[in-house]
C-alpha positions in Angstrom: 103.6 -161.5 20.3 104.6 -159.8 23.4 104.6 -156.4 23.6 106.0 -153.9 26.4 105.7 -150.2 27.1 108.5 -147.6 26.8 109.0 -146.1 30.7 109.6 -142.8 28.7 107.0 -142.2 26.2 104.6 -145.3 26.8 104.8 -146.6 23.1 104.4 -150.0 22.5 107.8 -152.2 21.7 108.4 -155.7 20.7 109.5 -157.8 23.5 112.7 -158.4 21.9 113.7 -154.7 21.3 116.5 -153.1 23.1 115.3 -149.4 22.6 112.4 -147.7 22.2 111.0 -147.3 18.5 109.5 -144.0 18.9 111.9 -141.8 21.3 115.2 -144.3 21.3 115.1 -144.9 25.3 116.8 -147.9 26.6 113.8 -150.5 27.7 114.2 -152.3 30.6 114.9 -156.3 30.6 111.9 -157.9 29.4 111.3 -161.5 31.5 108.4 -163.7 30.9 107.0 -165.7 33.6 104.5 -168.4 32.9 101.0 -167.5 34.0 101.1 -163.4 33.5 99.9 -161.4 30.7 102.5 -160.7 27.7 102.2 -157.1 27.9 103.7 -155.0 30.6 101.9 -152.0 31.8 103.6 -148.3 31.9 104.2 -147.1 34.9 103.1 -144.0 36.6 106.0 -142.3 35.7 105.8 -142.8 31.9 102.4 -141.1 32.1 103.3 -138.3 34.0 106.1 -137.9 30.9 103.5 -138.5 28.5 101.2 -135.3 29.9 104.7 -133.3 30.4 105.5 -133.6 26.9 101.6 -132.4 25.5 101.8 -129.2 28.3 105.6 -128.6 26.7 104.2 -128.7 23.0 101.4 -126.1 24.3 103.5 -123.8 26.1 105.9 -124.2 23.0 103.3 -123.2 20.3 101.8 -120.5 22.3 105.3 -118.8 22.7 105.6 -118.8 18.9 102.2 -117.3 18.2 103.0 -114.4 21.0 106.4 -113.9 18.9 104.7 -113.6 15.7 102.2 -110.9 17.3 104.9 -109.0 18.4 106.9 -109.0 15.4 103.9 -108.0 13.7 103.1 -105.4 16.4 106.6 -104.0 15.9 106.5 -103.7 11.9 103.2 -102.0 11.9 104.4 -99.5 14.7 107.5 -98.4 12.9 105.6 -97.6 9.8 
């Protein structure tokens, strides 16, 4: 069965899908032509979006840790 990649998150979707099963983004129309592979490769933009998502997650986790440490310092400094 043919699959295609989401241009936003690079998730594999069925060729009959209208939206991505992972992120809900609209998928471009799938055009099957004889002699070509069934799989549509992800674009460079999709790869950049995936890296950006990973960096955003790391930054959010670091911020949460810093806030937790600041709250602990304030709690013990008051005593």
